[in-house]
Each structure stands twice: as structure tokens, then as C-alpha cells.
N, C-alpha and C positions, 0 to 999 in steps of 0.2 A: 504493500500500500504506500509506503514511504517513497519507493522508487517511482511509482505512478505519479504521486503528488509532485515530486521533484521534476519529473518529465514535463508535467503541465506548466509548472512555474518557468522552466527554461524555455519552452516553446512560446509561452505568453511574453516573456522578456524579448525573445527574438522577434515576435510580431511587433512589439512596441518599437524596437530599434529599427526595423525595416520601414515602419510607417514614418518615423522621424527622418530616416535617411531620404525617403522620397520627398517629404516636405522641404528638407534642406536643399535637395537638388532643384526644386522649383524656384527657390529663392536665388539660386546661382544661375538659373537658366533665364537669360534676358531675351525678350522678344525683339526681333528685328522688325522695323516698320514694313508693312506690305508695300512693295513697289508696284504691284498691279492688283487688280481686283477681278479675278476670274468669275464668270457668271455662276451663281449658286441657284439651283432650282430647289425651291422649298416645296415639298410634297406632303400634303395633309390628307390622311384617310379620315373620313367622317362617317359616323353612324349615330343618328339621333343627337346631333351636335348643335342644334340651333340655340341652346341655352349657354353654350361655352365657347363657340368658335369665334364670336365677335372679339372677345378678349385676346384670343390667339392672334387674330388678324391685326388687332391694334398693336400688339407687341411687335409684329413683323414690320408694320408701317413705321414704328418708332426706332427700328434697328438702324445703327449707324453704318452698316455695311451697304455700299452704294449700288452694287450690281447684283440684282436678284430678280427672280420671277417666282410666282406662286401658282401652284396647281392643286386644286382640291378635288378629290374623288369622293362623291357622296353615295353611300350605300343604303340610304333610307329615303322615304318620301316625307320630307319636312321642309322648313324654310331655309335650310342651309344654303342652297344655291342662290336664293334671293339675297341673303346677307352677303355672300361672297361677291356677288356682282355689284353691290353697293361700293365695294372697295376696288372694283375694276380687276378682280382676280379671276383666273380661268377656272371653270367648274366642269367636271365630267360627272354626269348623272348615270349611275348604274340602274338598269331595269329591275334587277333583283339583288339581294344581298350576296356579296361574293366573299367578304371577309377582308381583314386588314392586309394580309400578304398579297393577294391578287389585286387589290385596289392600288397598292403601291407599285406593283409591277406594271400596271396599266399607266400609272402616272409617269413612270420613268420613260415609257415609250413616247410620251408627249413632251418630255423635258428637253431643254436645249443645253443645259449646263453640264460641264465636266465634273462638277461637284454637286452632290445631292444631299439636301438636308431633310431627313424624314422627321416630321414633327406631328405629334398627336394633336387632335382638335381641342383637347382640354389642357394644353400645355402652353405656357407663355415664356418668351425669351426676355432677358434683360437687354438694355440698349446695346451693350457691347458684346453680347454672347456670340453672335455669328462671327464678328471680326476676331474675337479672341480665339475661337476654334480654328479659323483659317490661319491666323498667325502661328498657332501651335502646330498645325498640320504642316505648314511650310517649313517651320523650324526643324521638326523631326526629319522631314525629307531632305533638308539641307545637310543634316548629319548622316545621311546615307541610309536611312531606315525606310523600309517598304511598308508604309502606313496605308491601311485600307479604311479604317473607321476611327473617328474621333468622338468621344463621348463626354458630355459636360457633367458637372455636378447637378444633382436634382434635389428639390426639396418640395414639401407639401405646400400647395397654394393656400388651402383653407385651414390655417393653423389654429383658428379660434375654436374649432371643433376638437374635442378631446381625442377622438380616434385619429384625427389628422396629426395631432401633436405626437401621439404614439408612433404613427407612421414615419414622422420626421426622425424620431429617435432610431427607429429600425433602419431608415435610410442611412443614418449616420454610421451605424454598425456595419452595414453592407459596404458603404463607400470606404470605410477604413480598410476592409479586405482588398478593395481595388487599389488603394495606395500601396499595400504590401505587394500585391501582384505586379505593380509597375516596376518593382525592382528586378523583374525578370523579363523586361522589354515589352511585355504585352499583358493586358488583362484577359481573363478567360471569356467574359461576356459582358455586354452593356445593355442597360434597359432601353427599350425601343421608343420611349416617349420623345427622345431627341437624339438623332445620330447624324453626324456629318460623314458622308461616304463618298469616296472617289468613284466616279462612274466605272472606270476600268475594273476596280475591285468588285463592284456590284455585278458586272458582266462575268468576270472570272469566277465569281461565287455562284452564278446561276440564279441570282435574284432570290425572292422570297418563296418559300414552299407553302403549300396549303396544309398548314398544321396549326395547332392550337397556340403554341408559343413561338410565333414566327420570328421574333427578334433573337431568341436564344439559338434557334435553328440557323438563322442567317449568320450570326456571329461565328458559329462553329464552321460553317462552310467557308467563311472568309479566312479563318485561321488555316484551314486545310489547304486553301489556295495559296498560302504563303504570305498572307498579309498580317500585320500586327494591328491590335486594337489599343488605342491610347485613351487614358483617362485624363481629362483636363479640368481639375477642380476650380480653376480660376474663371471658368465660364459657367454660368448658372442658368438653369431653367426651373420653373415652378409648375407642378402638375397637380391636378385635382385627384384627391383620393377618396375612397369610400367614406361616407358620413354616418352609416348605420352598421350595426353588427351583421345584419343579413348581407349587405353589399360586401362588407369586408371578408366574411367567410366564403362567399361565392368567388370573389377575386382570388383569394389565397388557394382555394381548391383548384381553380383553373391553373394557377402557377404550378401547383404540385403535380397536376396531371400533365401539364406541358413539360415539366422537368423530367418526368419519366420517359416521355417520347424523345426528348433531346438526348438523354443518356443512352437510350436504346439505339437511336439513329446515328449518334456521333460519339462512339466510345473514345475516339480521338477527336478533340482534345479533352473532353469532359471527364475521362477516367484515367488518362495516361500522361498528364502534364504536371509540372511543378505547381502551376496555378490551381490545378484541381486539388492538390494536396492542401493548399492554403484554404481553398473554399470548403473542402469537406472535413477539414480538421474539426470544425464545430460538431459535425455529426459523430466524430470519434469521441468527443467529450460527452455528448449526450449518452452514448453507450456506457462510458465509464461512470457518469453520474447516476445513470439508471441502476447499475450494479451496486454503486455505493449506497444509494437510498435503500435498496432491498436488503443489503447485507450489513452495512455499518451504522446506519442512522438510528438514533434513539427515537422510537415512535412518539414519545411524549413531546420531544422537541419539535417533531414534524406536525403535530396536531393543528396548531394555529395556521400553518401554511396550507395544510390539507383543507381546512375550512374555507380559506380564501379561494383556493383553487376549485372548490366545489361549485362555484358560480358558473364557470363554463361547462362543468359536467351537467348541471341542471338543464343546459340547452341541448342535451341529448348526445354529448360527445363520448360518453362511456368511461368505464373504469380504467381501461388501458390508457386512454388519453390522460387520465388523472395521474397515473404513474409516470408517463412521459413528461407531463407538465412539471412534476416535482423534480425530475431529472434536469429539466431546462434551467432551473434556478442556478445550479452550479455553472452551467454554460454561460449565462448572461454575466455572471461575476467576472469571468475571464474577459469578456468584451469590454466591460466597464473599466477594467484595469488597463486595457489597451487604448480605448478610444477617448481621445482628449476632449472631443466636443461634448460627449455625454458627461464626462467628469466636470467640464465647465458648467454644464446645465445644473448638475447637482450642487456645485459650489455656489451657483447663482441663486439658490434657494428653491429649486424645483424638485426637492426630494419627494414632495407629495405627488408629483407626476411620475418620478422615476420608480417609486415603489410599486404602484399598480402596473406599471409597464413591465417590470421584472416578474411580478407574481401572477399577473392575469393576462396581459396582452401577449407576451411571448408564448406562454403555453397555449393560448387560444389560437394564434396563427400557426403554431407548430402542428396542432391537431388538424387544422384545416388543410395545411400542406400535405400531411400524412394521408388524410382521407382522399385528397385529390390524386396523390401518387398511387394509392391503392386502386382507385377507380380506373386509372390508366392501365394498370396491370390487368385488371378484369376485362377492360375493353379490348386490350390486345389479345388476350386468350380467346375471347369470343369473336374476334375478327371485326370489331366495329371500327369506323373511320376515326382518325385522329381529331378531325375538326367536325364538331356536331353543334350547329347553331342552336338547337333546341335546348341545350344545356346551359348556354351562355348568353 
């Protein structure tokens, strides 16, 4: 047991040092001013987006990058095309729902730029986001790297909602892993709410597949094609997150199911790279913590935590979920030790947010991920399609 504990401490320390190493490298890496502004095609897939897309389009209009075009592909019958035309942007209206991946593939066929910015219809850019991404892209290329995808930092747009605050803290944990992965020249995968992609990389990767987690699938294909994926935390986007527990669980189940198919279809790089070790180390900790709870924990000490964790169980998540939830408490402790932004939030007096995040939110989403992953396994065994709109 002592050796296991020592191992966890050493790996956690290594995570912290690698994260700090990347942050220090950013401070030393100065941008060169752009000497030219290649056309960037901003491609937006829309589905029931009339309530969110106006903010997205406003953020594009305010962008300080001068050479861009906007193409929106609408997958539903609503006012989205009407809103887009108010801005003078091109709209392609699909006759039936095709899904995000096929919609973006269609948009690329109409795009003129050699750089493609895939942007969700509920995501907004900062004024300098696109210019920062382009500067960073050009900087890495000038260093001789074969960059295919550039990913910005993302944060929750609707932070007044408690669930969105929790999502922001989850993002912070996830993006800390991206910092660590950047020490190995490329991250494993980037969230698809905003991706800057070189057209040639898109073509060499074969575009988006018709699958449930199209961004994870596309990232893997880009890496297989020999391109690196870079994380640029100096560029920021804000995206809308679920505001109810029902929406949250549905989204996390979709991610869990999509993760299964990504692992199944892309064993390389998702199971055979150093970045995958970084990403799946938390799962290893879950296993250790699970064993620790069953074998070593004093049940009287665990009773108050079990009572807290019974809240998600009452939503029908089951006894197994409860045990996994307890295991995750140890896991989150490691991330808080590593992640400076969460530590800063706690120091700023947000302990009242951090505690339910650790004891309730993390177990809740872990259960949803697990349920989604299991549903992917079942669907695969029964020969069901990866993308089923009736579920999502």
C-alpha cells in the first residue's frame, strides 16, 4: 500500500512539473506579428440554434482578424437562416437532419479558405481569439512542426448557473491534462466547439465521419495522418453548457458512448501513445481508489460521504455507481493538487463550490460517462449504428 501511495505522489508531482514546464514555455514563446492574413473560413453547424447563434455571429463580427468568411449549415427548420442572412453570412439549409460531421463536410466543400475554423453555434470567440490561433499556428510551422489542428482554451459561457460553474471546474481539470500532453509535441484530442484546421490536414484526414463523437474521431484521424494537435490557452472561447441535470446527464452519456467508439475505431493513438497514458492515468487511480475504499477505508469515516453521494443514487444510478463515486473522491484530490486554477478558486473563497463539485458533480458525471460507455458496448454487440439521432 505504501508503494502504491508513493507511486501516486510521484506521478502527481510529475504532472505538476510538466504543467508548469508548458506554462513557462508559453511565457518564453513570443508571437511574431502576422505579415499576411490568409482567408479563414468559419464553418458553423447549426441545429435548433436560433436562440444562441446570434451571439456567435456577433462575436465573429467583432473579431479583429480581417480576412474571413462565414458559412452556416442548418440542420433544422427554424429561424437560423433568417438570422444569419441579417449578418450577410452564407447559409446552407439541409432538407433533413444529417448530423454535425456531415454538415461540416458539406460546409468545407463551399469554403474558399486554406484555413478552416469549425465553430459551434453556441460558442463565442473573444476579439483576438482567431488572430491568436493563427499567430500560434504560424509560429509552430515556422519551427518546422507539421501542425494540423489548433485548439483554444474553452470555458463555460453561462457561469451564473451552478452546473455551469461545475463544468468550468471540470474544464479546468481537463485542460490541465492538455498542458501536460503538450510536453510531448501534441495533445491527444481537442473539443470540437472551436478548432482551427489547415485544409490540407482536413483532406488528408478524410474529413468528419458519421459517428457520435465526430471531433474525437477526427482528431484521431489527423494524428494518424501525421499531423500534430496544438493547445493554445492564450486564445479563449466560451461555450454554452447544460443548465439542468437531465441535459447534463444526457450530454455526458453521449460523450461516454462516443468515447467507446473512438477507442474501438482508433486504438492508435487512443490506446498506444504517451498522451493516452496521461489521459487514462485518472482511470488507473479510480481503480486503485475503488480497491482502497473496499479494503482499507473505515466504514464509519465513509458514512457522511456515502450520505452525500446518495443524492445521485436516488436518481436511479445504482449501487455500483455509488461505489465508483466514492472511489472518485481520491481521484479528484490528485487533480486539485495539480491544477493551479482550481487551487486558486478554493483560495479565493469558493470552497462551498469546490466541495459539492468533488463529492457530487464528479461522481455524477462519472456515472453518466460509464452508462454511456456501456451503452456503446451493447450497441456494438447488437450491431446498431454509431450515430442514432433518436437518442440524442
